[in-house]
N, C-alpha and C positions, 0 to 999 in steps of 0.2 A: 236356405235350409240345408243345402248340401255342403256348406262352407267347411265344416270340420269333419266331414265324412271322408273315408278313404275313396280313392278313385282308381279304377283299373284301366290300363291301356287296352284298347280293342285289338291291338296287333301282336302283343306279347304278354308275358305274365307279370309285368311290372305293376306294382300297386303303389301309388303315392299315398303315404300316410302323413297327415299334417303334424302328428306328434313328433316325427323325425325330421321333417323338412327335406331339403336336398343339400346336405353339407358339402358335397363335392363342388357345387357352384355357389356356395355362400347363402343358400336359402335357410334361414334359421328354423329351429324347432317351433312348433305351434303356428306355422304359416298355413292358413287355409288355402285350399285349391284355388278358390276365387281370387285370392291375393297374389298368386303366382304371376310373374310377368307374362304378357300375351305371347311373347316369343319363346317361352319355356318349352322344352321338348323332352320327350321320354328319354331318360338316361340309358335305357337298354336298347331301344330300336330307333330312336330319333323321330317318333310320331309327334304330331302337333298336339297342343293342349286340347284342341277340339276333338281329338280322337280318344278322349278319356270319358268314361261313364262313372257316375257315382255308384258306390256299392251299398247295398242294403245293410243296415245294422242288424246283427243277430245276437 
């Protein structure tokens, strides 16, 4: 259910938005958080994927 939701890093202000992906490392637009590689890290602070929490939709 959280696949296409934004996810926020617990250590910094970075928000992964699947509609943008992560173009700096070749992750295309519309890539769900669940589909990111397990070794993906926060581009701002280097936190692990496990250090992200889904954000509630408003």
